[in-house]
N, CA, C and O atoms as a CHARMM CRD file, in Angstrom:
* protein
*
  356
    1    1 MET  N     29.84900  56.75100  84.80700 PROA 1      0.00000
    2    1 MET  CA    29.41400  57.81400  85.68000 PROA 1      0.00000
    3    1 MET  C     28.20900  58.57000  84.91300 PROA 1      0.00000
    4    1 MET  O     28.30400  58.83900  83.71600 PROA 1      0.00000
    5    2 LYS  N     27.16600  58.86800  85.61700 PROA 2      0.00000
    6    2 LYS  CA    26.06200  59.54500  85.07800 PROA 2      0.00000
    7    2 LYS  C     26.43200  61.06100  84.74200 PROA 2      0.00000
    8    2 LYS  O     27.25500  61.68900  85.40800 PROA 2      0.00000
    9    3 LEU  N     25.82900  61.52900  83.77300 PROA 3      0.00000
   10    3 LEU  CA    26.19200  62.98100  83.35500 PROA 3      0.00000
   11    3 LEU  C     25.72300  63.88000  84.53800 PROA 3      0.00000
   12    3 LEU  O     26.39800  64.87100  84.81600 PROA 3      0.00000
   13    4 ASP  N     24.70300  63.61100  85.18300 PROA 4      0.00000
   14    4 ASP  CA    24.33600  64.49700  86.27000 PROA 4      0.00000
   15    4 ASP  C     25.38300  64.51700  87.41100 PROA 4      0.00000
   16    4 ASP  O     25.66400  65.57200  87.98000 PROA 4      0.00000
   17    5 ASP  N     25.94200  63.36300  87.72700 PROA 5      0.00000
   18    5 ASP  CA    27.04000  63.26400  88.72400 PROA 5      0.00000
   19    5 ASP  C     28.33300  64.01400  88.20800 PROA 5      0.00000
   20    5 ASP  O     29.02200  64.71900  88.94600 PROA 5      0.00000
   21    6 PHE  N     28.59600  63.79300  86.86300 PROA 6      0.00000
   22    6 PHE  CA    29.73600  64.48600  86.20300 PROA 6      0.00000
   23    6 PHE  C     29.54500  66.02700  86.35500 PROA 6      0.00000
   24    6 PHE  O     30.47600  66.74000  86.72800 PROA 6      0.00000
   25    7 ASN  N     28.28900  66.52600  86.04800 PROA 7      0.00000
   26    7 ASN  CA    28.06100  68.02400  86.06400 PROA 7      0.00000
   27    7 ASN  C     28.29700  68.46900  87.49100 PROA 7      0.00000
   28    7 ASN  O     28.85500  69.55200  87.67100 PROA 7      0.00000
   29    8 ARG  N     27.89900  67.68600  88.58100 PROA 8      0.00000
   30    8 ARG  CA    28.12200  68.10900  90.01700 PROA 8      0.00000
   31    8 ARG  C     29.52600  68.12100  90.42100 PROA 8      0.00000
   32    8 ARG  O     29.97100  68.97000  91.19300 PROA 8      0.00000
   33    9 ALA  N     30.34900  67.02300  89.81400 PROA 9      0.00000
   34    9 ALA  CA    31.68700  66.92100  90.44800 PROA 9      0.00000
   35    9 ALA  C     32.72200  67.77700  89.58900 PROA 9      0.00000
   36    9 ALA  O     33.82000  68.06300  90.06600 PROA 9      0.00000
   37   10 CYS  N     32.40300  68.11600  88.50800 PROA 10     0.00000
   38   10 CYS  CA    33.42200  68.82700  87.64900 PROA 10     0.00000
   39   10 CYS  C     33.33500  70.40800  88.01200 PROA 10     0.00000
   40   10 CYS  O     32.32200  70.91100  88.49900 PROA 10     0.00000
   41   11 THR  N     34.44900  71.08600  87.73300 PROA 11     0.00000
   42   11 THR  CA    34.52600  72.53400  87.75700 PROA 11     0.00000
   43   11 THR  C     33.85000  73.17300  86.74600 PROA 11     0.00000
   44   11 THR  O     33.57200  72.51500  85.74300 PROA 11     0.00000
   45   12 LYS  N     33.48400  74.50900  86.82600 PROA 12     0.00000
   46   12 LYS  CA    32.86500  75.29800  85.87500 PROA 12     0.00000
   47   12 LYS  C     33.72200  75.26700  84.58300 PROA 12     0.00000
   48   12 LYS  O     33.18000  75.01900  83.50600 PROA 12     0.00000
   49   13 ARG  N     34.95100  75.49500  84.66600 PROA 13     0.00000
   50   13 ARG  CA    35.88200  75.34900  83.57800 PROA 13     0.00000
   51   13 ARG  C     35.84400  74.06100  82.81700 PROA 13     0.00000
   52   13 ARG  O     35.82800  74.03000  81.58600 PROA 13     0.00000
   53   14 GLU  N     35.82900  73.04200  83.55200 PROA 14     0.00000
   54   14 GLU  CA    35.77800  71.64200  82.93800 PROA 14     0.00000
   55   14 GLU  C     34.47100  71.47300  82.26500 PROA 14     0.00000
   56   14 GLU  O     34.46200  70.90800  81.17200 PROA 14     0.00000
   57   15 ARG  N     33.38800  71.88900  82.77800 PROA 15     0.00000
   58   15 ARG  CA    32.05500  71.81500  82.27900 PROA 15     0.00000
   59   15 ARG  C     31.91700  72.63200  80.97100 PROA 15     0.00000
   60   15 ARG  O     31.30200  72.18000  80.00600 PROA 15     0.00000
   61   16 ALA  N     32.51300  73.85800  80.96600 PROA 16     0.00000
   62   16 ALA  CA    32.49300  74.77100  79.79700 PROA 16     0.00000
   63   16 ALA  C     33.33300  74.02200  78.63500 PROA 16     0.00000
   64   16 ALA  O     32.97900  74.00600  77.45600 PROA 16     0.00000
   65   17 TRP  N     34.34300  73.48700  79.07400 PROA 17     0.00000
   66   17 TRP  CA    35.22000  72.86400  77.94600 PROA 17     0.00000
   67   17 TRP  C     34.45900  71.66600  77.39000 PROA 17     0.00000
   68   17 TRP  O     34.41500  71.52600  76.16800 PROA 17     0.00000
   69   18 VAL  N     33.88700  70.83700  78.15300 PROA 18     0.00000
   70   18 VAL  CA    33.11200  69.77000  77.64100 PROA 18     0.00000
   71   18 VAL  C     31.97300  70.22200  76.65100 PROA 18     0.00000
   72   18 VAL  O     31.78600  69.68700  75.55900 PROA 18     0.00000
   73   19 ALA  N     31.24700  71.24900  77.14700 PROA 19     0.00000
   74   19 ALA  CA    30.08700  71.76600  76.33600 PROA 19     0.00000
   75   19 ALA  C     30.68800  72.33600  75.06800 PROA 19     0.00000
   76   19 ALA  O     30.14100  72.04700  74.00400 PROA 19     0.00000
   77   20 ASP  N     31.82100  73.16300  75.06900 PROA 20     0.00000
   78   20 ASP  CA    32.42000  73.67200  73.90300 PROA 20     0.00000
   79   20 ASP  C     32.92700  72.58400  72.88600 PROA 20     0.00000
   80   20 ASP  O     32.70600  72.66900  71.67800 PROA 20     0.00000
   81   21 ALA  N     33.60000  71.59100  73.45300 PROA 21     0.00000
   82   21 ALA  CA    34.10100  70.44100  72.65400 PROA 21     0.00000
   83   21 ALA  C     32.99100  69.69600  72.01300 PROA 21     0.00000
   84   21 ALA  O     33.16100  69.18700  70.90400 PROA 21     0.00000
   85   22 CYS  N     31.86700  69.60300  72.64600 PROA 22     0.00000
   86   22 CYS  CA    30.71900  68.91800  72.07700 PROA 22     0.00000
   87   22 CYS  C     29.77500  69.72900  71.13600 PROA 22     0.00000
   88   22 CYS  O     28.91100  69.19100  70.44400 PROA 22     0.00000
   89   23 GLY  N     30.01200  71.06100  71.17000 PROA 23     0.00000
   90   23 GLY  CA    29.20800  71.89100  70.33200 PROA 23     0.00000
   91   23 GLY  C     27.83700  72.11200  70.89000 PROA 23     0.00000
   92   23 GLY  O     26.83000  72.09800  70.18200 PROA 23     0.00000
   93   24 THR  N     27.83200  72.32100  72.21300 PROA 24     0.00000
   94   24 THR  CA    26.62600  72.51400  72.87600 PROA 24     0.00000
   95   24 THR  C     26.73900  73.44200  73.91500 PROA 24     0.00000
   96   24 THR  O     27.80400  74.05800  73.96100 PROA 24     0.00000
   97   25 THR  N     25.77600  73.72000  74.87200 PROA 25     0.00000
   98   25 THR  CA    25.81200  74.60600  75.98300 PROA 25     0.00000
   99   25 THR  C     25.81000  73.81700  77.22600 PROA 25     0.00000
  100   25 THR  O     25.44400  72.64400  77.28500 PROA 25     0.00000
  101   26 GLU  N     26.28900  74.60500  78.33700 PROA 26     0.00000
  102   26 GLU  CA    26.24800  73.96700  79.67900 PROA 26     0.00000
  103   26 GLU  C     24.81300  73.67500  80.05700 PROA 26     0.00000
  104   26 GLU  O     24.50800  72.65100  80.66800 PROA 26     0.00000
  105   27 GLY  N     23.98200  74.54800  79.70200 PROA 27     0.00000
  106   27 GLY  CA    22.49400  74.40400  80.07700 PROA 27     0.00000
  107   27 GLY  C     21.94700  73.14200  79.47500 PROA 27     0.00000
  108   27 GLY  O     21.16200  72.44900  80.12200 PROA 27     0.00000
  109   28 TYR  N     22.31700  72.82400  78.29800 PROA 28     0.00000
  110   28 TYR  CA    21.91900  71.59400  77.62300 PROA 28     0.00000
  111   28 TYR  C     22.52400  70.46900  78.29800 PROA 28     0.00000
  112   28 TYR  O     21.84600  69.44700  78.40800 PROA 28     0.00000
  113   29 LEU  N     23.65800  70.49700  78.75300 PROA 29     0.00000
  114   29 LEU  CA    24.43300  69.43500  79.46900 PROA 29     0.00000
  115   29 LEU  C     23.60100  69.14800  80.83700 PROA 29     0.00000
  116   29 LEU  O     23.45200  68.00200  81.26000 PROA 29     0.00000
  117   30 TYR  N     23.10800  70.21500  81.44200 PROA 30     0.00000
  118   30 TYR  CA    22.32600  70.01600  82.58700 PROA 30     0.00000
  119   30 TYR  C     20.91800  69.47200  82.31600 PROA 30     0.00000
  120   30 TYR  O     20.33700  68.79000  83.16100 PROA 30     0.00000
  121   31 GLN  N     20.38400  69.77300  81.15300 PROA 31     0.00000
  122   31 GLN  CA    19.01900  69.18200  80.66800 PROA 31     0.00000
  123   31 GLN  C     19.29900  67.65300  80.53000 PROA 31     0.00000
  124   31 GLN  O     18.52600  66.82200  81.00700 PROA 31     0.00000
  125   32 LEU  N     20.41200  67.32300  79.87000 PROA 32     0.00000
  126   32 LEU  CA    20.67900  65.97100  79.51900 PROA 32     0.00000
  127   32 LEU  C     20.87100  65.18600  80.91800 PROA 32     0.00000
  128   32 LEU  O     20.25100  64.15700  81.18700 PROA 32     0.00000
  129   33 GLY  N     21.72100  65.74600  81.69400 PROA 33     0.00000
  130   33 GLY  CA    21.99700  65.05400  83.03700 PROA 33     0.00000
  131   33 GLY  C     20.79200  64.90000  83.92800 PROA 33     0.00000
  132   33 GLY  O     20.68200  63.89100  84.62500 PROA 33     0.00000
  133   34 GLY  N     19.94500  65.78800  83.93700 PROA 34     0.00000
  134   34 GLY  CA    18.70000  65.72200  84.68800 PROA 34     0.00000
  135   34 GLY  C     17.59900  64.77000  84.05900 PROA 34     0.00000
  136   34 GLY  O     16.59000  64.45200  84.68900 PROA 34     0.00000
  137   35 GLY  N     17.85400  64.36300  82.83700 PROA 35     0.00000
  138   35 GLY  CA    16.82300  63.45000  82.23700 PROA 35     0.00000
  139   35 GLY  C     15.72100  64.22100  81.52500 PROA 35     0.00000
  140   35 GLY  O     14.75200  63.62600  81.05300 PROA 35     0.00000
  141   36 HSD  N     15.86000  65.53600  81.44300 PROA 36     0.00000
  142   36 HSD  CA    14.81700  66.26100  80.80100 PROA 36     0.00000
  143   36 HSD  C     14.83500  66.24300  79.22100 PROA 36     0.00000
  144   36 HSD  O     13.85800  66.54700  78.53700 PROA 36     0.00000
  145   37 ARG  N     16.00900  65.86700  78.74200 PROA 37     0.00000
  146   37 ARG  CA    16.23400  65.69700  77.24500 PROA 37     0.00000
  147   37 ARG  C     17.10000  64.43400  77.09600 PROA 37     0.00000
  148   37 ARG  O     17.78800  63.99500  78.01800 PROA 37     0.00000
  149   38 LYS  N     17.02200  63.89800  75.91500 PROA 38     0.00000
  150   38 LYS  CA    17.85000  62.81300  75.37800 PROA 38     0.00000
  151   38 LYS  C     18.72100  63.30500  74.32000 PROA 38     0.00000
  152   38 LYS  O     18.25200  64.07400  73.48100 PROA 38     0.00000
  153   39 ALA  N     20.08600  62.89900  74.26700 PROA 39     0.00000
  154   39 ALA  CA    20.93400  63.25800  73.26300 PROA 39     0.00000
  155   39 ALA  C     20.76000  62.55300  72.05900 PROA 39     0.00000
  156   39 ALA  O     20.27100  61.42400  72.09000 PROA 39     0.00000
  157   40 SER  N     21.14800  63.15400  70.85100 PROA 40     0.00000
  158   40 SER  CA    21.29100  62.39400  69.70700 PROA 40     0.00000
  159   40 SER  C     22.51100  61.54200  69.77600 PROA 40     0.00000
  160   40 SER  O     23.45300  61.80700  70.52300 PROA 40     0.00000
  161   41 PRO  N     22.47100  60.49400  68.96700 PROA 41     0.00000
  162   41 PRO  CA    23.57400  59.56100  69.02000 PROA 41     0.00000
  163   41 PRO  C     24.95800  60.20500  68.80500 PROA 41     0.00000
  164   41 PRO  O     25.95700  59.85400  69.43300 PROA 41     0.00000
  165   42 ALA  N     24.93800  61.22200  67.82300 PROA 42     0.00000
  166   42 ALA  CA    26.17900  61.89000  67.51000 PROA 42     0.00000
  167   42 ALA  C     26.68300  62.75100  68.70800 PROA 42     0.00000
  168   42 ALA  O     27.87300  62.78600  69.02200 PROA 42     0.00000
  169   43 LEU  N     25.67400  63.46400  69.37600 PROA 43     0.00000
  170   43 LEU  CA    26.11700  64.25800  70.52900 PROA 43     0.00000
  171   43 LEU  C     26.58200  63.21000  71.71200 PROA 43     0.00000
  172   43 LEU  O     27.57900  63.43900  72.39700 PROA 43     0.00000
  173   44 ALA  N     25.87000  62.18800  71.86300 PROA 44     0.00000
  174   44 ALA  CA    26.24900  61.28200  72.93900 PROA 44     0.00000
  175   44 ALA  C     27.71500  60.74900  72.66500 PROA 44     0.00000
  176   44 ALA  O     28.46200  60.53800  73.62100 PROA 44     0.00000
  177   45 ILE  N     28.09300  60.54900  71.47800 PROA 45     0.00000
  178   45 ILE  CA    29.45500  60.07800  71.28000 PROA 45     0.00000
  179   45 ILE  C     30.47400  61.13600  71.53100 PROA 45     0.00000
  180   45 ILE  O     31.57100  60.87200  72.02300 PROA 45     0.00000
  181   46 ARG  N     30.08000  62.41200  71.16700 PROA 46     0.00000
  182   46 ARG  CA    31.01500  63.53600  71.42600 PROA 46     0.00000
  183   46 ARG  C     31.02000  63.76800  73.00600 PROA 46     0.00000
  184   46 ARG  O     32.08200  64.12100  73.51900 PROA 46     0.00000
  185   47 ILE  N     30.01200  63.60700  73.71900 PROA 47     0.00000
  186   47 ILE  CA    30.07100  63.75700  75.17400 PROA 47     0.00000
  187   47 ILE  C     30.98400  62.71100  75.78300 PROA 47     0.00000
  188   47 ILE  O     31.81800  63.00200  76.64100 PROA 47     0.00000
  189   48 GLU  N     30.80200  61.48500  75.31600 PROA 48     0.00000
  190   48 GLU  CA    31.69800  60.43500  75.92300 PROA 48     0.00000
  191   48 GLU  C     33.11400  60.64200  75.48600 PROA 48     0.00000
  192   48 GLU  O     33.99400  60.30500  76.27900 PROA 48     0.00000
  193   49 ALA  N     33.42900  61.11900  74.40200 PROA 49     0.00000
  194   49 ALA  CA    34.80800  61.44800  74.02600 PROA 49     0.00000
  195   49 ALA  C     35.44700  62.52600  74.90600 PROA 49     0.00000
  196   49 ALA  O     36.55800  62.39800  75.42000 PROA 49     0.00000
  197   50 ALA  N     34.62800  63.63800  75.04400 PROA 50     0.00000
  198   50 ALA  CA    35.06400  64.79600  75.78100 PROA 50     0.00000
  199   50 ALA  C     35.19800  64.48400  77.27600 PROA 50     0.00000
  200   50 ALA  O     36.14800  64.93500  77.91700 PROA 50     0.00000
  201   51 THR  N     34.25400  63.71700  77.83700 PROA 51     0.00000
  202   51 THR  CA    34.44000  63.35800  79.22700 PROA 51     0.00000
  203   51 THR  C     35.62000  62.30600  79.42700 PROA 51     0.00000
  204   51 THR  O     36.19100  62.20500  80.51200 PROA 51     0.00000
  205   52 ARG  N     35.90800  61.63600  78.47600 PROA 52     0.00000
  206   52 ARG  CA    37.05900  60.73900  78.58500 PROA 52     0.00000
  207   52 ARG  C     38.31800  61.49800  78.60500 PROA 52     0.00000
  208   52 ARG  O     39.21200  61.18000  79.38900 PROA 52     0.00000
  209   53 MET  N     38.45000  62.56300  77.72200 PROA 53     0.00000
  210   53 MET  CA    39.62400  63.50900  77.76300 PROA 53     0.00000
  211   53 MET  C     39.80300  64.17800  79.08000 PROA 53     0.00000
  212   53 MET  O     40.91200  64.24100  79.61000 PROA 53     0.00000
  213   54 ILE  N     38.66400  64.71000  79.64800 PROA 54     0.00000
  214   54 ILE  CA    38.70300  65.43600  81.01200 PROA 54     0.00000
  215   54 ILE  C     39.04000  64.46600  81.98600 PROA 54     0.00000
  216   54 ILE  O     39.86100  64.80500  82.83900 PROA 54     0.00000
  217   55 ALA  N     38.52900  63.23800  82.02700 PROA 55     0.00000
  218   55 ALA  CA    38.67300  62.27100  83.15300 PROA 55     0.00000
  219   55 ALA  C     40.10100  61.81700  83.17800 PROA 55     0.00000
  220   55 ALA  O     40.60400  61.48000  84.25000 PROA 55     0.00000
  221   56 ARG  N     40.75200  61.78900  82.11200 PROA 56     0.00000
  222   56 ARG  CA    42.21800  61.28700  82.13700 PROA 56     0.00000
  223   56 ARG  C     43.06500  62.25700  83.05500 PROA 56     0.00000
  224   56 ARG  O     43.98300  61.79500  83.73300 PROA 56     0.00000
  225   57 GLY  N     42.77900  63.50100  83.07200 PROA 57     0.00000
  226   57 GLY  CA    43.56200  64.43100  83.83900 PROA 57     0.00000
  227   57 GLY  C     43.13500  64.74800  85.19600 PROA 57     0.00000
  228   57 GLY  O     43.68700  65.66800  85.80100 PROA 57     0.00000
  229   58 THR  N     42.13100  64.01500  85.76400 PROA 58     0.00000
  230   58 THR  CA    41.57800  64.29000  87.10200 PROA 58     0.00000
  231   58 THR  C     41.97300  63.37400  88.14000 PROA 58     0.00000
  232   58 THR  O     41.47200  63.50400  89.25700 PROA 58     0.00000
  233   59 CYS  N     42.90800  62.35700  87.87900 PROA 59     0.00000
  234   59 CYS  CA    43.32600  61.30400  88.85500 PROA 59     0.00000
  235   59 CYS  C     42.16500  60.58300  89.49700 PROA 59     0.00000
  236   59 CYS  O     42.26000  60.26700  90.68300 PROA 59     0.00000
  237   60 GLY  N     41.03800  60.29000  88.78200 PROA 60     0.00000
  238   60 GLY  CA    40.01600  59.42400  89.23400 PROA 60     0.00000
  239   60 GLY  C     38.86700  60.34700  89.83000 PROA 60     0.00000
  240   60 GLY  O     37.84600  59.78600  90.22900 PROA 60     0.00000
  241   61 ARG  N     38.96700  61.66100  89.91100 PROA 61     0.00000
  242   61 ARG  CA    37.87900  62.41300  90.40300 PROA 61     0.00000
  243   61 ARG  C     36.69300  62.38000  89.59000 PROA 61     0.00000
  244   61 ARG  O     35.56900  62.34700  90.09200 PROA 61     0.00000
  245   62 LEU  N     36.92200  62.39000  88.25300 PROA 62     0.00000
  246   62 LEU  CA    35.76900  62.39500  87.28600 PROA 62     0.00000
  247   62 LEU  C     35.92600  61.08700  86.44600 PROA 62     0.00000
  248   62 LEU  O     37.01600  60.57800  86.18600 PROA 62     0.00000
  249   63 GLY  N     34.78100  60.62900  86.07200 PROA 63     0.00000
  250   63 GLY  CA    34.68300  59.43100  85.15200 PROA 63     0.00000
  251   63 GLY  C     34.16600  59.69200  83.83800 PROA 63     0.00000
  252   63 GLY  O     33.71500  60.79500  83.52900 PROA 63     0.00000
  253   64 VAL  N     34.22000  58.66100  83.01400 PROA 64     0.00000
  254   64 VAL  CA    33.63400  58.83500  81.61300 PROA 64     0.00000
  255   64 VAL  C     32.11100  58.59500  81.66800 PROA 64     0.00000
  256   64 VAL  O     31.59700  57.72600  82.37000 PROA 64     0.00000
  257   65 VAL  N     31.46500  59.40500  80.90000 PROA 65     0.00000
  258   65 VAL  CA    30.00600  59.30600  80.77600 PROA 65     0.00000
  259   65 VAL  C     29.77000  58.49200  79.61600 PROA 65     0.00000
  260   65 VAL  O     30.07300  58.94000  78.51000 PROA 65     0.00000
  261   66 PRO  N     29.21600  57.24300  79.75000 PROA 66     0.00000
  262   66 PRO  CA    29.03600  56.42600  78.65900 PROA 66     0.00000
  263   66 PRO  C     27.88300  56.96800  77.70100 PROA 66     0.00000
  264   66 PRO  O     26.87200  57.51400  78.14300 PROA 66     0.00000
  265   67 ARG  N     28.13200  56.76400  76.35200 PROA 67     0.00000
  266   67 ARG  CA    27.14500  57.38900  75.39800 PROA 67     0.00000
  267   67 ARG  C     25.85000  56.65100  75.56700 PROA 67     0.00000
  268   67 ARG  O     24.80100  57.26300  75.36300 PROA 67     0.00000
  269   68 ALA  N     25.83300  55.39900  75.92000 PROA 68     0.00000
  270   68 ALA  CA    24.53600  54.66300  76.03000 PROA 68     0.00000
  271   68 ALA  C     23.66200  55.18800  77.08600 PROA 68     0.00000
  272   68 ALA  O     22.45700  54.94400  77.03600 PROA 68     0.00000
  273   69 SER  N     24.14600  55.86400  78.00400 PROA 69     0.00000
  274   69 SER  CA    23.33400  56.47700  79.08500 PROA 69     0.00000
  275   69 SER  C     22.64700  57.72700  78.65800 PROA 69     0.00000
  276   69 SER  O     21.73700  58.18500  79.34800 PROA 69     0.00000
  277   70 LEU  N     23.02600  58.29200  77.57800 PROA 70     0.00000
  278   70 LEU  CA    22.49300  59.56500  77.12800 PROA 70     0.00000
  279   70 LEU  C     21.34000  59.61200  76.09500 PROA 70     0.00000
  280   70 LEU  O     20.69400  60.63700  75.87800 PROA 70     0.00000
  281   71 VAL  N     21.12900  58.42000  75.47100 PROA 71     0.00000
  282   71 VAL  CA    20.20100  58.29500  74.41200 PROA 71     0.00000
  283   71 VAL  C     18.95900  57.62000  74.76500 PROA 71     0.00000
  284   71 VAL  O     18.88800  56.94600  75.79300 PROA 71     0.00000
  285   72 LYS  N     17.95500  57.76700  73.94900 PROA 72     0.00000
  286   72 LYS  CA    16.62000  57.10400  74.23500 PROA 72     0.00000
  287   72 LYS  C     16.69800  55.59300  74.00800 PROA 72     0.00000
  288   72 LYS  O     16.07100  54.81300  74.72500 PROA 72     0.00000
  289   73 GLU  N     17.50000  55.18300  72.96700 PROA 73     0.00000
  290   73 GLU  CA    17.52600  53.72800  72.76600 PROA 73     0.00000
  291   73 GLU  C     19.08100  53.44900  72.81000 PROA 73     0.00000
  292   73 GLU  O     19.80700  53.69700  71.84800 PROA 73     0.00000
  293   74 PRO  N     19.50900  52.94500  73.92700 PROA 74     0.00000
  294   74 PRO  CA    20.99400  52.61200  74.08900 PROA 74     0.00000
  295   74 PRO  C     21.41000  51.45800  73.20900 PROA 74     0.00000
  296   74 PRO  O     22.60100  51.30900  72.93500 PROA 74     0.00000
  297   75 ARG  N     20.49700  50.64600  72.75900 PROA 75     0.00000
  298   75 ARG  CA    20.86300  49.51300  71.96000 PROA 75     0.00000
  299   75 ARG  C     21.47400  49.94800  70.65200 PROA 75     0.00000
  300   75 ARG  O     22.08200  49.08700  70.01600 PROA 75     0.00000
  301   76 ILE  N     21.39800  51.12000  70.18800 PROA 76     0.00000
  302   76 ILE  CA    21.95100  51.54600  68.97800 PROA 76     0.00000
  303   76 ILE  C     23.46500  51.43100  69.02100 PROA 76     0.00000
  304   76 ILE  O     24.11600  51.33700  67.98000 PROA 76     0.00000
  305   77 PHE  N     24.01700  51.43900  70.20700 PROA 77     0.00000
  306   77 PHE  CA    25.47300  51.25900  70.28700 PROA 77     0.00000
  307   77 PHE  C     25.96000  49.99100  70.57900 PROA 77     0.00000
  308   77 PHE  O     27.15300  49.84000  70.84100 PROA 77     0.00000
  309   78 ASP  N     25.07400  48.93700  70.56200 PROA 78     0.00000
  310   78 ASP  CA    25.42300  47.48700  70.75500 PROA 78     0.00000
  311   78 ASP  C     25.68600  46.94600  69.39500 PROA 78     0.00000
  312   78 ASP  O     24.75200  46.92000  68.59300 PROA 78     0.00000
  313   79 PRO  N     26.84500  46.51900  69.05900 PROA 79     0.00000
  314   79 PRO  CA    27.17800  46.03400  67.68200 PROA 79     0.00000
  315   79 PRO  C     26.53100  44.73800  67.33100 PROA 79     0.00000
  316   79 PRO  O     26.43300  44.36100  66.16400 PROA 79     0.00000
  317   80 HSD  N     26.05100  43.99800  68.44600 PROA 80     0.00000
  318   80 HSD  CA    25.47900  42.63400  68.32600 PROA 80     0.00000
  319   80 HSD  C     24.06600  42.71300  68.17700 PROA 80     0.00000
  320   80 HSD  O     23.43400  41.72700  67.79900 PROA 80     0.00000
  321   81 ALA  N     23.46100  43.89900  68.46400 PROA 81     0.00000
  322   81 ALA  CA    22.01600  43.94900  68.46900 PROA 81     0.00000
  323   81 ALA  C     21.45000  44.09200  67.08100 PROA 81     0.00000
  324   81 ALA  O     22.01400  44.84800  66.29000 PROA 81     0.00000
  325   82 THR  N     20.38500  43.42400  66.73200 PROA 82     0.00000
  326   82 THR  CA    19.74800  43.50600  65.39800 PROA 82     0.00000
  327   82 THR  C     19.16700  44.92100  65.24800 PROA 82     0.00000
  328   82 THR  O     19.02300  45.38300  64.11600 PROA 82     0.00000
  329   83 PHE  N     18.85900  45.56100  66.23000 PROA 83     0.00000
  330   83 PHE  CA    18.27200  46.94800  66.13000 PROA 83     0.00000
  331   83 PHE  C     19.30300  47.88000  65.51000 PROA 83     0.00000
  332   83 PHE  O     18.93600  48.73700  64.70700 PROA 83     0.00000
  333   84 ALA  N     20.53800  47.74800  65.84400 PROA 84     0.00000
  334   84 ALA  CA    21.66200  48.56500  65.28900 PROA 84     0.00000
  335   84 ALA  C     21.80900  48.28000  63.87300 PROA 84     0.00000
  336   84 ALA  O     22.05700  49.21000  63.10600 PROA 84     0.00000
  337   85 LEU  N     21.68900  47.16100  63.47100 PROA 85     0.00000
  338   85 LEU  CA    21.78400  46.62800  62.04300 PROA 85     0.00000
  339   85 LEU  C     20.67900  47.29300  61.23900 PROA 85     0.00000
  340   85 LEU  O     20.90400  47.81600  60.14800 PROA 85     0.00000
  341   86 GLU  N     19.41000  47.25700  61.84000 PROA 86     0.00000
  342   86 GLU  CA    18.18400  47.70900  61.16000 PROA 86     0.00000
  343   86 GLU  C     18.34400  49.30700  60.95900 PROA 86     0.00000
  344   86 GLU  O     17.92200  49.82200  59.92300 PROA 86     0.00000
  345   87 LEU  N     18.92700  50.03900  61.91200 PROA 87     0.00000
  346   87 LEU  CA    19.18800  51.53000  61.80000 PROA 87     0.00000
  347   87 LEU  C     20.19900  51.94800  60.73300 PROA 87     0.00000
  348   87 LEU  O     20.13300  52.99900  60.09600 PROA 87     0.00000
  349   88 ALA  N     21.23400  50.91600  60.59600 PROA 88     0.00000
  350   88 ALA  CA    22.24400  51.21400  59.64600 PROA 88     0.00000
  351   88 ALA  C     21.75300  51.00900  58.15100 PROA 88     0.00000
  352   88 ALA  O     22.37600  51.53700  57.23000 PROA 88     0.00000
  353   89 LEU  N     20.74600  50.31700  57.94900 PROA 89     0.00000
  354   89 LEU  CA    20.20300  50.01100  56.55300 PROA 89     0.00000
  355   89 LEU  C     19.40200  51.06100  56.09000 PROA 89     0.00000
  356   89 LEU  O     18.87500  50.99300  54.98000 PROA 89     0.00000
């Protein structure tokens, strides 16, 4: 699920919880979802984890936002990519 779709489908309380759990604001989640900003890898991982926790309790109404959809270079999360190895060194 894209973050923009997640933002539209969730309640204000759910969105506030995700923002708080990630250490960011709802406004920044909207900027990320709209493509105006790109998340840091650490924030992308926190958003994926928080949306996974919320999605578990919604009976399929909400999905998990994959971390690779939030960053400028999604290859950094591919363990088989040489790019990820270069960043680790």
